[in-house]
C-alpha positions in Angstrom: 119.4 101.1 42.8 122.3 100.7 45.2 123.9 98.2 42.9 123.4 100.4 39.8 124.9 103.4 41.7 127.9 101.4 42.7 128.5 100.4 39.1 128.3 104.0 37.9 130.9 105.1 40.5 133.3 102.4 39.5 132.9 103.3 35.8 133.5 107.0 36.3 136.8 106.2 38.0 137.7 104.0 34.9 136.8 106.9 32.6 139.0 109.4 34.5 142.0 107.0 34.0 141.6 107.1 30.2 139.8 105.2 27.5 139.5 104.5 23.7 136.4 105.5 21.8 135.0 103.2 19.1 132.0 104.6 17.1 129.0 102.1 17.1 126.5 104.3 15.2 125.6 107.9 14.7 124.1 108.4 18.1 126.0 106.1 20.5 129.7 105.4 21.3 131.2 102.3 23.0 134.1 103.0 25.3 136.3 100.0 25.9 138.3 100.2 29.2 141.1 97.8 30.0 141.7 97.5 33.7 144.6 96.0 35.6 143.2 92.5 35.2 143.2 92.9 31.4 139.5 92.5 31.4 137.7 94.6 28.7 134.6 96.5 29.9 132.1 98.3 27.8 130.3 101.5 28.5 127.7 102.9 26.2 127.6 106.7 25.8 125.2 108.8 23.9 126.3 111.5 21.4 126.7 114.0 24.3 129.0 111.6 26.2 126.5 111.0 28.9 126.7 107.7 30.7 123.9 105.4 29.5 124.6 102.0 31.0 127.3 99.5 31.9 127.0 95.7 31.6 129.7 93.6 33.2 128.0 90.3 32.1 124.7 89.0 30.7 123.0 89.0 34.1 123.8 92.6 34.6 122.3 93.4 31.3 119.1 91.6 32.0 118.9 93.2 35.4 119.3 96.7 34.0 116.5 96.0 31.4 114.2 94.2 33.8 111.0 95.5 35.3 110.7 92.6 37.7 109.6 93.2 41.3 109.3 90.8 44.2 105.5 91.0 44.7 104.4 87.4 44.2 106.6 85.3 46.5 103.9 83.0 47.6 104.4 79.7 49.4 104.9 77.7 46.2 107.4 80.2 44.8 109.4 80.0 48.1 109.3 76.2 47.8 111.1 76.3 44.4 113.5 79.0 45.6 114.5 76.9 48.6 115.1 73.9 46.3 117.7 75.9 44.4 119.2 77.5 47.6 119.8 74.1 49.1 122.8 73.6 46.8 124.2 76.8 45.5 127.1 75.1 43.6 124.6 73.0 41.8 122.4 76.1 41.0 125.4 77.9 39.6 126.1 74.9 37.3 122.4 74.7 36.4 122.5 78.4 35.2 125.8 77.8 33.4 124.2 75.2 31.1 122.9 78.2 29.1 126.4 79.5 28.5 126.5 79.1 24.7 122.9 80.1 24.1 121.8 82.8 26.6 123.2 85.8 24.7 121.5 84.7 21.5 118.2 84.2 23.3 118.4 87.7 24.9 119.3 89.3 21.6 116.3 87.7 19.9 114.0 88.7 22.7 115.2 92.3 22.4 114.7 92.3 18.6 111.1 91.2 19.2 110.6 93.9 21.9 109.8 91.2 24.5 110.6 91.1 28.2 114.1 89.7 28.7 112.9 87.6 31.6 111.6 85.1 29.0 115.2 84.0 28.6 114.8 82.1 31.9 112.0 79.9 30.3 114.3 77.2 28.8 115.7 76.6 32.3 112.2 75.4 33.3 111.5 73.6 30.0 114.8 71.7 29.5 117.6 73.2 31.5 118.8 74.7 28.2 119.5 71.2 26.9 118.9 71.1 23.1 118.8 67.3 23.2 116.0 67.2 25.7 112.9 65.1 24.9 110.0 64.9 27.3 107.8 61.9 28.0 105.0 63.6 25.9 107.3 64.0 22.9 108.2 67.7 23.3 111.7 68.3 22.0 114.6 70.7 22.4 115.5 73.7 24.6 112.0 75.1 24.2 110.1 71.8 24.2 108.2 72.1 21.0 105.6 69.5 20.2 105.6 68.3 16.6 102.5 70.2 15.5 103.7 73.5 16.9 107.1 73.0 15.5 105.7 72.4 12.0 103.6 75.6 12.3 106.7 77.6 13.0 108.6 75.9 10.2 110.8 73.7 12.3 111.5 71.0 9.7 112.3 67.4 10.2 114.1 65.0 7.8 116.3 62.0 8.1 119.3 64.3 8.6 117.8 67.2 10.6 115.4 67.8 13.5 115.0 71.6 13.8 113.3 71.4 17.2 116.7 70.3 18.5 118.5 73.1 16.8 119.1 75.6 19.7 119.2 78.6 17.3 116.3 77.8 14.9 114.1 76.7 17.8 114.9 79.9 19.7 113.8 82.1 16.8 110.6 80.0 16.5 109.9 80.0 20.2 110.2 83.8 20.4 107.8 84.2 17.5 105.4 81.9 19.4 105.9 83.8 22.7 105.3 87.1 21.0 102.0 85.9 19.6 100.9 84.6 23.0 102.1 87.8 24.7 100.0 90.0 22.4 97.1 87.7 22.5 96.9 87.8 26.3 97.4 91.6 26.6 101.1 91.6 27.4 100.5 89.7 30.6 103.7 87.6 31.3 102.0 85.1 33.6 99.1 84.4 31.2 101.7 84.1 28.4 103.6 81.5 30.4 100.4 79.6 31.2 99.4 79.6 27.5 102.9 78.3 26.5 102.5 75.5 29.0 98.9 74.5 28.7 98.0 75.9 25.2 96.3 79.2 24.3 92.9 77.7 23.5 92.7 76.0 26.9 93.6 79.2 28.6 91.0 81.1 26.7 88.4 78.7 27.9 89.4 79.1 31.5 89.4 82.9 31.2 85.9 82.9 29.6 84.7 80.5 32.4 85.7 83.0 35.0 84.2 85.9 33.1 80.8 84.1 33.0 81.0 83.7 36.8 82.1 87.2 37.4 85.5 86.2 38.7 88.9 87.7 38.2 90.8 86.5 35.1 94.4 86.9 36.3 96.6 83.8 36.3 96.2 83.2 40.1 92.4 83.2 39.8 92.1 80.6 36.9 91.3 76.9 37.3 94.5 75.4 35.8 96.2 72.0 35.9 98.7 71.4 38.6 101.6 71.5 36.1 100.6 74.9 34.8 99.9 76.3 38.3 103.5 75.3 39.3 104.9 76.7 36.1 104.7 80.4 37.0 106.0 80.0 40.6 109.1 78.2 39.1 109.6 81.2 36.8 109.2 83.7 39.5 111.6 81.8 41.7 114.3 82.0 39.0 113.6 85.7 38.5 114.0 86.4 42.2 117.2 84.4 42.7 118.9 85.7 39.5 117.9 89.3 39.6 118.3 89.6 43.3 121.3 87.3 43.6 123.1 89.5 46.0 120.3 89.2 48.6 120.8 85.4 48.6 124.6 85.4 48.4 124.4 83.6 45.1 127.4 83.7 42.8 126.1 83.7 39.2 128.3 82.0 36.6 130.3 84.3 34.3 128.4 84.5 31.0 129.6 87.5 29.1 127.3 90.0 27.5 128.7 89.3 24.0 128.5 86.5 21.5 130.3 83.3 22.5 129.5 81.4 19.3 130.0 82.2 15.6 127.8 81.2 12.7 129.8 79.8 9.7 128.8 78.6 6.3 130.7 75.7 4.7 130.3 74.5 1.1 128.7 71.1 0.7 128.2 68.4 3.3 130.3 68.2 6.4 131.2 65.3 8.7 131.0 66.4 12.3 134.0 64.4 13.4 136.2 65.9 10.7 135.1 69.4 11.7 135.6 68.8 15.4 139.1 67.4 14.7 140.0 70.5 12.6 138.7 72.8 15.3 140.4 70.8 18.1 137.2 70.6 20.2 135.2 67.6 21.4 132.6 66.4 19.0 130.1 66.4 21.9 130.4 70.2 22.1 130.0 70.6 18.3 126.9 68.4 18.4 125.5 70.5 21.3 125.9 73.7 19.4 124.5 72.1 16.2 122.0 69.7 17.8 119.7 70.0 14.8 122.0 67.6 12.9 120.8 64.2 14.2 123.3 62.1 12.2 127.0 61.9 11.8 127.1 64.6 9.2 125.1 67.6 7.9 122.6 66.9 5.1 123.8 66.6 1.5 123.4 70.1 0.1 125.2 73.0 -1.5 126.1 74.4 1.9 126.1 73.6 5.6 125.5 76.0 8.5 127.5 75.4 11.7 127.8 77.2 15.0 131.3 77.1 16.6 132.9 78.6 19.7 133.7 82.2 18.7 137.4 81.7 19.6 137.5 79.1 16.8 136.2 81.4 14.1 139.8 82.4 13.0 140.4 78.8 12.0 138.3 79.5 8.9 140.2 82.5 7.9 143.5 80.7 7.3 144.9 79.6 3.9 145.1 76.0 5.1 141.4 75.8 5.9 140.3 72.5 4.3 136.7 73.6 4.3 137.2 76.5 1.8 136.1 74.2 -1.0 133.3 71.6 -1.0 134.1 69.0 1.6 131.6 66.4 0.4 130.9 63.4 2.5 129.9 60.7 0.0 129.4 57.5 1.8 127.7 55.8 4.7 127.6 52.2 5.8 124.2 50.7 6.5 123.5 47.6 8.5 120.6 45.8 6.8 117.6 45.2 9.1 114.3 43.4 8.7 112.0 45.3 6.3 114.9 47.0 4.4 114.9 46.7 0.6 116.9 48.4 -2.1 114.1 50.8 -3.0 113.5 52.1 0.5 117.2 52.5 1.1 117.6 54.4 -2.2 114.8 56.7 -1.2 116.1 57.1 2.3 119.6 58.1 1.2 118.6 60.0 -1.9 120.4 57.7 -4.4 119.5 55.0 -6.9 119.0 51.2 -6.7 121.3 50.7 -9.6 124.1 52.5 -7.8 123.7 50.6 -4.5 123.9 47.3 -6.4 126.9 48.4 -8.4 128.9 49.6 -5.4 128.1 46.4 -3.3 128.5 43.9 -6.2 124.9 42.7 -5.7 123.6 40.3 -8.4 120.1 40.2 -7.1 117.6 42.5 -5.4 117.4 40.4 -2.2 119.2 41.7 0.9 120.5 39.6 3.8 119.8 40.8 7.3 122.9 42.0 9.3 125.0 42.5 6.2 126.6 45.9 5.7 126.0 48.0 2.5 128.1 50.9 1.3 125.7 53.6 0.1 126.5 56.9 -1.6 124.6 59.7 0.1 123.3 61.4 -3.0 123.1 60.8 -6.7 125.1 63.9 -7.8 127.8 63.6 -10.4 130.4 64.4 -7.8 129.9 61.1 -6.1 132.9 59.4 -7.7 133.0 55.8 -6.6 135.6 55.0 -4.0 136.9 51.4 -4.3 135.5 49.2 -1.5 138.0 46.5 -0.6 138.2 43.7 1.9 141.3 42.3 3.3 141.1 38.6 4.4 143.3 38.1 7.5 145.9 35.4 6.9 148.6 33.9 9.1 151.1 36.5 10.4 148.8 39.5 9.8 148.6 42.3 12.4 146.7 45.6 12.3 150.1 47.3 12.0 151.2 45.2 9.0 147.8 45.6 7.2 147.7 49.4 7.9 151.2 49.7 6.4 150.3 47.7 3.4 147.3 49.9 2.5 148.9 53.2 3.6 146.5 53.7 6.5 146.8 54.8 10.1 146.4 51.9 12.6 143.8 53.9 14.5 141.8 54.6 11.3 141.8 50.9 10.3 140.6 49.9 13.8 137.9 52.6 13.7 136.7 51.6 10.3 136.2 48.1 11.5 134.8 48.9 15.0 137.6 47.1 16.7 140.3 48.1 19.3 143.8 48.8 18.3 145.0 45.9 20.4 142.3 43.5 19.1 143.4 39.9 18.3 142.8 39.1 14.6 141.4 35.8 13.6 142.3 33.9 10.4 139.8 34.5 7.7 138.5 37.7 9.4 137.3 40.3 6.9 138.6 43.8 7.3 137.2 46.8 5.4 139.9 48.7 3.5 139.1 51.9 1.6 138.5 55.6 2.3 138.9 56.1 6.0 135.7 58.1 6.2 133.5 55.3 4.8 132.7 53.7 8.1 133.1 56.7 10.4 129.6 56.6 11.7 128.8 58.1 15.1 126.5 55.8 16.9 123.9 57.7 18.9 124.2 57.7 22.6 121.0 56.3 24.1 118.9 58.1 26.6 116.2 56.0 28.2 112.9 57.7 29.1 109.7 56.4 30.6 106.5 57.0 28.6 102.9 56.6 29.8 100.7 54.9 27.1 97.8 57.1 26.1 94.3 56.1 24.8 94.7 55.3 21.1 98.5 54.7 21.3 100.0 51.8 19.4 103.6 50.8 18.8 103.7 52.5 15.4 102.4 55.8 16.7 104.9 55.8 19.5 107.8 54.9 17.3 106.9 57.8 15.0 106.6 60.2 17.9 110.1 59.5 19.2 111.7 58.6 15.9 112.7 55.1 17.0 112.0 51.7 15.5 109.2 49.4 16.7 111.8 46.7 17.2 113.8 48.8 19.7 110.6 49.5 21.8 109.8 45.8 21.8 113.3 44.8 22.6 113.9 47.2 25.5 110.5 46.3 27.1 110.8 42.5 26.3 107.4 42.6 24.6 106.0 39.3 23.4 102.9 40.9 21.8 102.0 44.3 20.3 99.1 45.1 22.6 99.4 48.2 24.8 97.2 49.3 27.7 96.4 53.0 28.5 98.4 54.0 31.6 101.0 51.3 30.9 104.6 52.7 31.5 107.1 51.6 28.9 110.8 52.4 28.3 112.0 54.2 25.1 115.6 54.5 24.2 115.7 57.8 22.4 118.7 59.1 20.4 120.7 62.0 21.6 124.4 62.8 21.1 
């Protein structure tokens, strides 16, 4: 209350100095106040100009809306609080990982009429990392398992994994949380326990206590250690964030306003091309659009991207190259054991005839480790781009070859996966053609440890983590395919 009173006093002094009114709707007005530091503050007034609330940042908004009280600071909760308090700089950075997503999560929770404290859940699940994959196969900020993801229409294809998509997965997670919240009588702690351990399991534990005449609150149930720790972790975050002044914690500045904008672009879009146009690092663009698991969006009539809101105006200019369809037509594929023309045509949504025609193949047989140029779809707009090879001869340099074919040296080097200062060998083959043909982004590898379960085999594990059996065997140096329950193996998962 003291903090709220202080905010109101400050605001009233702002109001006296003058302000500009901007109607929001029939009942409320937003007053924008520019102080000496050029910061814009917003005050919400009702139709009688009575002060409703003031939100200096996202934390202030959550605090004002929260019903949290410090009544469950048990020993385990204090343990998790102290872990954060040991390094406040690290804790601030930990909270700031939600910068691009927290406002959206809070908005969606409010639309669903859910407690805003649930916005702290992704910190526990993944530290707001949309690329996160757990050892059990849970994916994304909200750690959806495949079955739950499918139930909430989080789709997976060769191009997309919606469980990684921070915005689609948030919408799905809040639907799921709302279902659990209503199923367990609006009890936040039971909702969290059900999210972690599963609603059916929690129901069984509640009924077990009912039969014994015991209490059925979270603290009275017989739950796995992981679930018993889950709620104290959540309470610890609530206490430290919502009572940050008591612990001398400086919260990161995350504004109570959108920091990303949703845009729609005709056709398929290459991520590198878009990041270069926006002048941002491709890693950031991939983070905001983590549902795209390849180097481009899927071949379709339109692509949805989220970009930093300050970049939105780039799409309003007349020189915006994405106004018309910006179709990405080609990809290079390195032939691996087991590949054939029919499986590749199916994978890339094209035809065997087209693959053979583009690559001048006279037979249906493929050679391992050769590179095929493949059109990404069989639409009529896939006009063939000539695929040429330059055979390095005496006196050739990257600069002279680039000049001959009207290419940038850096593009020629990138197309052929070599350095600009690389030494060329006589007879070496260099790919010459559209500079986007070979611009594949190779996935960064993140190695995780996985404990083999009863009934697991290499095929099942490869499907779970979307990796090849060969990659599992190679990283673990397996000489045979037999796995033992409890065996710890390495898996190199893909994450940009």
